TIRO-513001 format. One record per atom (N, C-alpha, C, O, CB): residue in one letter; x, y negated, z negated. Coordinates in pm, whole numbers, padded with zeros to 5 digits, always signed. Atoms other than C-alpha are relative to their C-alpha. Last residue first. Glycine has a CB too. Example, Ala and Ser with C-alpha at 12.3 -4.5 7.8 and 13.67 -1.06 7.14 Angstrom:
<lumfis>
S-00082+00119+00006;S+01367+00106-00714;S-00077-00109-00073;S-00026-00220-00090;S+00041-00046+00142;A+00089+00119+00000;A+01230+00450-00780;A+00090-00120+00000;A+00194-00118-00066;A-00099-00003-00125;
</lumfis>
This chain:
<lumfis>
Q+00104+00070-00077;Q-02545-00876-00733;Q-00102+00094+00055;Q-00196+00051+00121;Q+00060-00078+00112;A+00098+00062+00089;A-02343-00722-01014;A-00115-00064+00075;A-00219-00094+00016;A+00067-00103-00086;N+00084-00106+00058;N-02157-00484-00782;N-00109-00057-00089;N-00212+00007-00110;N+00087+00098-00080;N+00084-00056-00107;N-02029-00778-00575;N-00093+00108-00054;N-00207+00119-00010;N+00087+00058+00111;L+00102+00099-00034;L-01903-00956-00887;L-00096+00054+00106;L-00217+00033+00096;L+00067-00129+00049;R+00094+00004+00112;R-01723-00644-01006;R-00112-00099+00028;R-00228-00072-00002;R+00073-00037-00131;S+00080-00122-00010;S-01562-00601-00662;S-00103+00006-00113;S-00215+00053-00091;S+00090+00125-00002;N+00098+00016-00108;N-01452-00965-00670;N-00088+00123+00015;N-00207+00111+00042;N+00071-00029+00132;V+00101+00096+00047;V-01284-00917-01010;V-00109-00016+00106;V-00228-00014+00074;V+00065-00138-00033;W+00080-00069+00101;W-01103-00604-00883;W-00113-00091-00050;W-00227-00047-00061;W+00089+00045-00118;Q+00083-00098-00070;Q-00986-00784-00568;Q-00090+00074-00098;Q-00207+00098-00068;Q+00088+00100+00078;L+00108+00075-00065;L-00866-01077-00776;L-00093+00092+00077;L-00214+00070+00080;L+00058-00106+00093;L+00093+00047+00103;L-00667-00842-00999;L-00118-00074+00062;L-00233-00052+00023;L+00071-00091-00099;D+00073-00116+00053;D-00507-00659-00708;D-00104-00042-00103;D-00215+00010-00104;D+00097+00101-00062;A+00096-00044-00101;A-00415-00988-00535;A-00082+00119-00049;A-00202+00126-00022;A+00073+00036+00130;E+00114+00092-00003;E-00252-01126-00851;E-00107+00050+00096;E-00226+00048+00063;E+00046-00141+00041;F+00003+00087-00116;F-00026-00823-00877;F-00127-00084-00003;F-00236-00034-00030;F+00008+00082+00131;W+00103-00032-00098;W-00017-00688-01231;W+00009-00099+00114;W+00030-00218+00093;W-00141-00003-00064;G+00070+00113-00061;G+00282-00688-01462;G-00101+00051+00102;G-00091+00163+00150;G+00099-00097+00065;V+00093-00036-00107;V+00443-00444-01704;V-00067-00126+00051;V-00095-00217-00026;V-00107+00103-00050;A+00066+00116-00062;A+00745-00486-01929;A-00082+00043+00121;A-00032+00108+00213;A+00106-00107+00042;R+00133+00031+00055;R+00814-00169-02128;R-00073-00114+00070;R-00195-00122+00062;R+00013-00032-00144;S+00030-00048+00135;S+01103-00006-01942;S-00142-00040-00038;S-00238+00013+00018;S+00101-00055-00103;G-00037-00139+00015;G+01210-00024-01579;G-00026+00054-00140;G+00001+00171-00167;G+00143+00019+00035;T-00138-00011+00043;T+01210-00402-01585;T+00048+00144-00011;T+00163+00168-00049;T+00017-00068-00132;L-00079+00116-00042;L+00893-00507-01407;L+00148+00016-00033;L+00233-00043+00034;L-00053-00126-00064;S-00113+00024+00088;S+00700-00181-01417;S+00083-00115+00054;S+00119-00117+00172;S+00085+00128-00016;V-00126-00052-00052;V+00379-00207-01221;V+00111-00037-00097;V+00108-00143-00159;V+00029-00056+00142;G-00110+00095-00009;G+00032-00245-01365;G+00123+00067+00060;G+00127+00189+00076;G+00033-00057-00138;P-00111-00016+00095;P-00251-00011-01286;P+00104-00109+00019;P+00120-00164+00128;P+00064+00138+00017;P-00131-00017-00065;P-00561-00139-01108;P+00113+00013-00102;P+00120-00065-00197;P+00028-00118+00094;F-00066+00131+00002;F-00875-00076-01312;F+00137+00019+00063;F+00201+00122+00043;F+00012-00059-00146;L+00098+00105-00032;L-01131+00207-01291;L+00059-00140+00001;L-00014-00237+00021;L-00112+00005-00100;G-00010+00029-00143;G-00892+00504-01276;G-00093-00109+00046;G-00123-00119+00165;G-00027+00124+00078;Q+00117-00058-00067;Q-01005+00630-01619;Q+00003-00024+00151;Q-00085+00024+00222;Q-00128-00058-00058;K-00006-00144+00023;K-00659+00564-01768;K-00114+00073+00072;K-00097+00186+00117;K-00005+00031-00151;I-00110-00050-00084;I-00664+00217-01613;I+00008+00151-00011;I+00021+00221+00090;I+00136-00064-00042;L+00049-00002-00138;L-01007+00155-01768;L+00108+00049+00096;L+00078+00120+00192;L-00047-00139+00042;R+00095-00111-00009;R-00872+00253-02112;R-00053+00012+00143;R-00064+00123+00196;R-00116-00021-00100;Y-00077-00124-00007;Y-00571+00024-02062;Y-00091+00123+00006;Y-00055+00222+00071;Y+00093+00010-00121;I-00073-00003-00127;I-00798-00270-01979;I+00076+00131+00014;I+00067+00197+00117;I+00098-00120+00011;T+00097-00034-00104;T-01029-00192-02270;T+00068+00010+00135;T+00038+00100+00214;T-00113-00103+00006;A+00036-00141+00016;A-00739-00187-02517;A-00097+00045+00110;A-00083+00155+00164;A-00064+00023-00137;R-00113-00082-00044;R-00605-00518-02385;R-00035+00149-00006;R-00006+00224+00088;R+00124-00030-00086;S-00109-00016+00095;S-00945-00678-02431;S+00110+00087+00062;S+00089+00158+00159;S-00051+00062-00133;L+00000-00128+00070;L-01156-00779-02135;L+00117+00006-00097;L+00219-00060-00077;L+00006+00117+00100;G+00090+00006+00115;G-01245-01121-01995;G-00014+00131-00075;G-00117+00156-00137;G-00133-00044+00045;V+00113-00091-00021;V-01093-01058-01651;V-00096+00004-00117;V-00204+00063-00106;V+00050+00138+00027;L+00057+00009-00135;L-00859-01358-01637;L-00126+00085+00015;L-00226+00040+00070;L+00103+00042+00103;V+00072+00127-00013;V-00798-01382-02013;V-00072-00007+00135;V-00187-00050+00142;V+00096-00120-00016;S+00112-00003+00094;S-00705-01014-02043;S-00085-00126+00011;S-00208-00118+00014;S+00051+00017-00142;V+00100-00090-00059;V-00488-01030-01732;V-00125+00002-00087;V-00237-00008-00036;V+00057+00143+00016;E+00065+00076-00107;E-00306-01334-01876;E-00108+00084+00068;E-00214+00032+00104;E+00105-00046+00105;H+00081+00105+00063;H-00233-01143-02198;H-00076-00081+00106;H-00194-00111+00088;H+00090-00094-00083;I+00122-00053+00058;I-00127-00834-02002;I-00087-00108-00066;I-00209-00104-00055;I+00033+00106-00102;R-00030-00086+00114;R+00126-01012-01779;R-00131+00031-00071;R-00234-00031-00041;R+00103-00067-00097;Y+00066+00038+00124;Y+00026-01149-01438;Y+00043+00099-00108;Y+00052+00219-00082;Y-00157-00001+00016;F+00036-00105+00094;F+00259-01123-01141;F-00073-00062-00118;F-00045-00176-00157;F+00125+00077-00048;R-00066-00001+00130;R+00264-01376-00862;R-00042+00122-00079;R-00139+00190-00044;R-00031-00129-00079;H-00020+00140+00031;H+00161-01448-00506;H+00074-00013-00131;H+00163-00098-00146;H-00133-00074-00005;M-00015+00042+00138;M+00204-01094-00387;M+00019-00151-00009;M+00107-00207+00056;M+00118+00073-00066;K-00032+00140-00025;K+00066-00984-00055;K+00004-00064-00137;K-00098-00110-00189;K-00106-00070+00097;H+00057+00105+00082;H+00087-00619-00142;H+00043-00136+00051;H+00160-00158+00080;H+00040+00017-00147;Q-00078+00123-00008;Q+00141-00335+00100;Q-00071-00110-00077;Q-00191-00131-00061;Q+00024-00042+00146;M+00084+00118+00000;M+00000+00000+00000;M+00089-00124+00000;M+00179-00137-00083;M-00096+00000-00122;
</lumfis>
């Protein structure tokens, strides 16, 4: 999958953007219902592509209509 990356979001920013808690985000990732983050440093730092997050938000909006 090719990403048109504008920037990475860290978990706190992701939580604010989508309005979900950190625990809920990770639970949805485990269930395959939220885009997984990518390793930024090879260890604990994780980030999310802006485009993936916006696509997820838009899909939620479309399903709500």
